[in-house]
C-alpha positions in Angstrom: 67.2 -11.4 44.0 64.5 -9.1 45.5 65.4 -7.9 49.4 61.7 -7.8 51.3 61.4 -5.6 54.8 61.0 -7.3 57.0 58.6 -5.5 59.3 56.2 -6.0 56.3 56.8 -9.5 56.0 56.5 -9.9 60.4 52.9 -8.4 59.5 51.9 -10.2 56.5 53.0 -13.6 57.0 52.2 -15.7 60.0 54.9 -17.1 63.0 55.7 -19.7 61.5 56.0 -18.7 58.0 58.2 -16.3 58.8 60.2 -19.2 60.9 60.8 -20.8 57.7 61.1 -18.7 55.0 63.5 -16.9 56.6 65.3 -18.1 59.4 65.6 -21.7 57.6 63.0 -23.4 60.2 61.5 -26.6 59.8 57.6 -27.3 60.0 57.0 -30.4 62.2 56.2 -33.5 59.6 53.0 -35.0 58.8 51.9 -31.4 60.6 51.5 -28.6 57.5 48.5 -28.3 54.9 49.9 -29.0 52.1 51.3 -32.4 52.6 47.4 -34.6 52.4 46.5 -31.9 49.4 45.7 -33.4 46.2 43.9 -30.1 44.3 45.0 -29.8 41.0 46.9 -26.1 40.4 50.5 -24.4 41.2 52.2 -23.7 45.0 54.4 -20.4 45.0 56.6 -19.0 46.9 54.1 -17.6 50.4 57.1 -14.5 50.7 57.0 -13.1 47.0 54.8 -15.0 44.8 56.9 -16.5 42.5 55.9 -20.3 41.4 57.8 -22.9 42.4 55.9 -26.5 42.0 52.5 -28.2 40.3 50.6 -30.6 41.6 51.2 -32.8 38.3 54.9 -32.8 40.2 53.8 -33.6 43.9 53.6 -37.2 45.7 52.9 -39.2 49.1 57.5 -40.0 50.1 55.9 -40.8 53.1 57.7 -38.6 54.9 55.4 -35.8 56.3 56.0 -33.2 54.1 54.9 -32.1 50.6 56.8 -34.0 48.4 57.2 -33.1 44.3 60.2 -34.7 41.8 61.0 -31.1 40.0 59.9 -27.6 39.6 57.3 -26.1 38.0 59.7 -24.3 35.3 62.6 -26.9 35.2 64.1 -25.7 38.2 64.3 -22.6 37.4 62.6 -20.6 40.0 64.8 -23.5 42.6 68.4 -22.4 44.2 70.2 -24.4 45.5 73.1 -24.3 48.4 74.3 -26.9 50.4 73.9 -27.1 54.2 75.7 -27.8 56.6 73.9 -26.9 59.7 72.3 -30.5 62.2 76.0 -32.4 61.3 75.0 -33.0 58.3 75.4 -32.3 54.6 71.9 -31.6 52.9 71.4 -29.7 49.9 68.9 -27.0 50.8 66.0 -25.3 48.4 65.0 -21.4 48.8 63.4 -19.2 45.9 65.5 -17.8 43.8 63.5 -14.0 43.8 62.8 -13.9 47.7 65.7 -15.9 48.8 62.6 -17.7 51.0 64.0 -21.1 52.9 61.9 -23.7 50.8 62.5 -27.1 52.3 65.6 -29.5 50.9 66.1 -32.2 47.8 67.5 -35.5 48.2 68.0 -37.9 45.6 65.5 -40.8 46.6 62.9 -39.5 44.9 60.6 -42.3 42.5 63.8 -43.3 40.1 61.1 -43.0 36.9 60.4 -39.6 37.7 64.1 -38.4 38.0 64.9 -39.3 41.3 64.4 -36.3 42.8 61.6 -35.6 46.6 61.9 -32.2 47.6 61.1 -32.1 50.4 59.7 -28.7 50.6 58.0 -27.3 54.2 54.4 -26.2 53.5 54.3 -23.2 55.2 57.3 -21.9 52.7 54.2 -22.2 49.7 50.8 -20.3 49.2 48.5 -23.3 46.1 46.8 -21.1 43.7 43.7 -23.2 42.4 43.6 -24.7 39.2 40.4 -22.1 38.5 42.0 -19.4 40.1 45.4 -19.9 37.8 43.9 -16.9 35.1 42.6 -14.9 38.1 45.5 -14.7 39.7 48.0 -13.9 36.8 49.5 -17.2 36.3 47.4 -18.5 32.9 50.5 -19.7 31.4 50.4 -23.2 33.9 46.7 -24.4 32.8 48.8 -25.8 29.9 50.1 -28.5 33.3 46.0 -29.3 33.9 45.0 -30.1 30.0 45.5 -33.8 29.4 
């Protein structure tokens, strides 16, 4: 895990991005910019740029947050943690490199796609369009979109 400077993060991130990624806040449902985002590309950690999810695994679960069936590299960049906040036990998802809080994973997803629902805050993500993958250093993910 890379430790990021708190002052630098506060200057670089919006207040919502900072609170979500650094203090496990949750954006209000149906307010995040990626909830109804359907362009081809990948979603990376807004803090570190670590690749997290592909639009090919995104679906509309109706929960009000972007939902994915799996992580981009068989969950290689995702860390699971037990979250006992709010009087319940859930599985929190953070990025491995920056330990950014992303959201939670639930087992009520699409049965034909593994059954998991990664419920992720838009504020923890940055979108890289397919057309910019090579230019932005994510060219290896172009194969996800070549049919």
